[in-house]
C-alpha positions in Angstrom: 0.0 0.0 0.0 2.8 2.4 0.9 4.6 1.7 -2.4 1.4 2.4 -4.4 0.8 5.6 -2.6 4.4 6.7 -3.1 4.3 6.1 -6.8 1.5 8.6 -7.2 4.2 11.2 -6.9 5.6 10.4 -10.4 9.0 11.1 -11.8 7.4 13.5 -14.3 5.8 15.4 -11.4 9.1 15.7 -9.6 10.9 16.8 -12.7 8.3 19.4 -13.3 8.6 20.6 -9.7 12.4 20.9 -10.1 12.0 22.8 -13.4 9.6 25.2 -11.9 12.0 25.8 -8.9 14.9 26.4 -11.3 13.1 28.9 -13.5 11.0 30.9 -11.0 11.8 33.8 -8.7 11.6 33.6 -5.0 8.1 34.1 -3.6 7.4 37.2 -1.5 7.4 36.3 2.2 3.9 36.2 3.5 3.1 38.1 6.6 -0.1 37.1 8.5 -2.1 40.0 9.8 -4.5 38.2 12.1 -3.8 35.8 14.9 -1.6 36.3 17.9 1.7 38.1 17.6 4.9 36.0 17.6 7.9 37.3 19.5 11.6 36.7 19.0 11.9 34.6 22.3 9.7 31.9 20.9 11.5 31.7 17.6 14.9 31.7 19.5 13.7 28.8 21.5 12.5 26.8 18.5 15.8 27.4 16.6 17.9 26.5 19.6 16.0 23.4 20.6 16.1 22.2 17.0 19.8 22.8 16.8 20.2 20.9 20.1 18.2 17.9 18.8 20.3 17.9 15.6 23.5 17.9 17.7 22.7 14.7 19.6 24.8 11.6 19.0 23.6 9.3 16.2 22.5 6.7 18.8 20.3 9.2 20.6 18.8 10.8 17.4 16.8 7.6 16.8 14.5 8.7 19.6 13.8 12.2 18.3 11.4 11.9 15.3 8.3 12.7 17.4 10.0 15.8 18.8 11.0 17.0 15.4 7.6 16.4 14.0 6.1 18.5 16.9 8.6 21.3 16.2 7.7 21.3 12.5 4.0 21.3 13.3 4.5 24.3 15.6 6.5 26.3 13.1 4.0 25.6 10.3 1.1 26.7 12.5 3.0 29.9 13.4 3.6 30.6 9.7 0.0 30.0 8.8 -1.8 31.7 11.6 0.6 33.9 13.5 1.4 37.6 13.2 5.1 38.3 12.7 7.6 40.7 11.1 9.2 40.0 7.8 12.5 39.2 9.6 10.8 36.7 11.8 9.0 35.2 8.8 12.3 34.6 7.1 13.6 32.8 10.2 10.5 30.7 10.4 10.5 29.7 6.8 14.2 28.8 7.1 13.6 26.7 10.2 10.6 25.0 8.5 12.8 24.1 5.6 15.5 22.6 7.8 13.0 20.7 10.0 11.2 19.3 6.9 14.5 18.0 5.6 15.3 16.2 8.9 11.8 14.8 9.2 12.0 13.6 5.6 15.2 11.7 6.3 13.7 10.0 9.3 10.7 8.9 7.3 12.9 7.7 4.4 14.9 5.6 6.8 11.7 4.0 8.0 10.4 3.3 4.5 7.6 6.0 4.9 8.4 7.1 1.4 5.3 9.2 0.8 5.8 11.1 4.0 9.4 11.6 3.1 8.8 13.0 -0.3 5.9 15.3 0.9 8.2 16.6 3.7 11.0 17.4 1.2 8.6 19.1 -1.1 7.2 21.2 1.8 10.8 22.1 2.7 11.4 23.1 -0.9 8.5 25.6 -0.8 9.8 27.1 2.5 13.3 27.4 1.2 11.9 29.1 -1.9 9.9 31.5 0.2 13.1 32.4 2.1 15.0 32.9 -1.1 17.6 30.2 0.0 18.6 28.7 -3.4 21.3 26.4 -1.9 18.8 24.9 0.6 16.3 24.5 -2.2 18.9 22.7 -4.3 19.8 20.5 -1.4 16.1 19.5 -0.9 15.9 18.7 -4.6 19.1 16.7 -4.2 17.4 14.7 -1.5 14.4 14.0 -3.7 16.8 12.9 -6.4 18.5 10.5 -3.9 15.1 9.0 -3.1 14.4 8.6 -6.9 17.7 6.9 -7.3 17.0 4.6 -4.3 13.9 3.3 -6.1 16.0 3.0 -9.3 14.4 5.8 -11.2 17.8 7.2 -12.3 16.4 9.2 -15.1 14.2 11.3 -12.8 17.1 11.6 -10.3 19.4 12.9 -13.1 16.8 15.3 -14.3 16.2 16.8 -10.8 20.0 17.2 -10.2 20.5 18.9 -13.5 17.9 21.4 -12.6 19.3 21.9 -9.1 23.0 22.3 -10.0 22.9 25.6 -11.9 21.5 27.6 -9.0 23.8 26.3 -6.3 26.6 28.6 -5.1 28.2 27.0 -2.0 31.1 24.7 -3.0 30.2 22.0 -0.5 26.7 21.9 -1.8 27.9 21.7 -5.4 30.2 18.8 -4.3 27.3 16.8 -2.8 25.0 17.3 -5.8 27.8 16.3 -8.2 28.5 13.2 -6.2 24.8 12.2 -6.4 24.8 12.9 -10.1 27.8 10.7 -10.6 26.2 7.9 -8.6 22.9 8.0 -10.4 24.5 8.2 -13.9 26.8 5.3 -13.1 23.9 3.2 -11.7 22.1 3.5 -15.0 24.6 1.1 -16.4 25.1 2.9 -19.7 28.8 2.7 -20.5 28.4 5.6 -22.9 27.9 7.8 -19.9 31.3 6.9 -18.3 32.7 10.3 -19.4 29.8 12.2 -17.7 30.3 10.1 -14.5 34.0 10.9 -14.4 33.4 14.6 -15.1 30.9 14.8 -12.2 33.4 13.1 -9.9 36.1 15.5 -11.0 33.8 18.5 -10.4 32.9 17.1 -6.9 36.6 16.9 -6.0 37.2 20.4 -7.3 34.3 21.9 -5.3 35.3 20.0 -2.1 38.8 21.4 -2.4 37.3 24.9 -2.6 34.8 24.5 0.3 35.7 26.3 3.4 34.4 25.8 6.9 31.5 28.2 6.6 29.0 26.0 5.0 25.2 25.5 5.0 24.3 23.2 7.9 22.6 20.6 5.7 25.9 19.9 3.8 28.5 20.8 6.4 29.3 17.1 6.9 30.5 16.5 3.3 34.1 15.4 3.5 36.9 13.5 1.8 35.3 10.3 3.2 32.1 10.9 1.2 34.1 11.8 -1.9 36.1 8.5 -1.7 33.1 6.2 -1.0 30.7 7.8 -3.5 33.5 7.8 -6.1 34.2 4.2 -5.3 30.5 3.2 -5.6 30.2 5.0 -9.0 33.3 3.2 -10.2 31.9 -0.1 -8.9 28.8 0.4 -11.1 31.1 1.2 -14.1 33.0 -2.1 -13.5 36.2 -0.7 -12.1 36.1 -3.1 -9.1 39.6 -3.0 -7.9 39.8 0.8 -7.7 36.3 1.0 -6.3 37.2 -1.3 -3.5 40.3 0.7 -2.6 38.3 4.0 -2.5 35.4 2.6 -0.4 37.8 1.1 2.1 39.7 4.5 2.2 36.5 6.4 2.8 35.4 4.2 5.6 38.8 4.8 7.4 38.5 8.5 7.0 35.0 8.8 8.5 34.9 10.4 11.9 33.3 8.5 14.8 30.4 11.0 15.0 29.0 9.7 11.8 28.1 6.2 12.8 25.1 5.9 10.5 27.1 6.8 7.5 29.8 4.4 8.7 27.3 1.6 8.7 26.3 2.4 5.1 30.0 2.6 4.0 30.7 -0.8 5.6 27.8 -2.3 3.6 29.3 -0.8 0.5 32.7 -2.3 1.4 31.1 -5.7 1.9 29.5 -5.5 -1.6 32.8 -4.5 -3.1 34.5 -7.5 -1.5 31.8 -9.8 -2.8 32.4 -8.4 -6.3 36.0 -9.5 -5.9 34.8 -13.0 -4.7 36.3 -12.5 -1.2 33.6 -13.7 1.2 35.6 -13.5 4.4 36.3 -9.8 4.5 32.8 -9.2 3.0 31.2 -11.1 5.9 33.3 -9.1 8.4 32.3 -5.8 7.0 28.6 -6.8 6.7 28.6 -8.0 10.3 30.1 -4.8 11.5 27.5 -2.8 9.5 24.5 -4.9 10.8 25.7 -4.6 14.5 26.2 -0.9 14.1 22.8 -0.4 12.5 21.0 -2.3 15.2 22.8 -0.4 18.0 22.0 3.1 16.6 18.6 2.3 15.1 19.4 2.7 11.4 16.9 0.5 9.5 18.1 1.7 6.1 21.6 0.6 6.8 20.3 -2.8 8.0 18.4 -3.3 4.8 21.5 -2.7 2.8 23.0 -5.7 4.6 19.8 -7.8 4.1 20.0 -7.1 0.4 23.5 -8.6 0.3 22.6 -11.8 2.2 21.7 -13.9 -0.9 25.1 -13.2 -2.4 26.7 -15.0 0.5 24.8 -18.3 -0.2 27.6 -19.7 -2.4 30.1 -19.1 0.5 28.0 -20.7 3.3 31.1 -22.4 4.8 33.5 -19.4 4.5 34.9 -17.9 7.6 32.4 -15.5 9.2 29.5 -16.2 6.8 27.5 -18.6 9.1 27.8 -16.2 11.9 26.6 -13.3 9.7 23.6 -15.3 8.5 22.7 -16.3 12.1 23.0 -12.7 13.2 20.7 -11.6 10.4 18.1 -14.2 11.2 18.1 -13.3 14.9 
């Protein structure tokens, strides 16, 4: 039922949404003239508490979705029914965009795909109202990631090609170029190899130019992401040996604070070892990924490992494989 509902938001509709965003001016900030006045103290509290929730450790963030949903509902109600200055309206729209993005990722991780796409689209409208082109492009990039996840790589590439021309921040451009490279490579069209490599080169260039003052939503982009995403793209292009090297390098570079990403990277590393027909290190990486996913509450990461399990069947007696299969079944 969830999948059928999700598919009502078609690739054509998402591409049209991206085209409209790319071609249209920012909307004028609305200012409600009825309802109760909103003061700076309340907006300060909402911004600070949201920032505090976002700053929790990965393991603790699994318990915050209901709080974030409540914050978003409050901010939305204030925007729709409160009375506020233009300056406060700008802050509220910016906060709503950020909260929508976070809520969407929580929903995506839990396979609530319709809710995730609706939240990303709501965030896009708020970023548009605030005139934040980088944030808008980032939200489109998230919608493209979701499209790629359901293997609609044509839609993902279309969205990213609309988003990229309006992005200014180098870290944001790096992230979108990495996603473009990944989705082009995943299409499996060898004639696009040049486009994939150009996107990876552009991503590396933008990361080298990125300073420390970045938008919050892409502040985490690092050499680790560049290495692993480059490796995954090369894996799809058939360059298995170099892909394995990059994925392993990226996993080593990842800081401890990004445990969820580490779990995903470990799953990618397991897949690359399987491509090399090396089941022992593949089982070790997959086991680490699954244990980490269960500890921090990362169902999307756990599903990546689940998807790999059939590939271990020919190696049922290899070291670590029986233990992995038993762990997965528990």
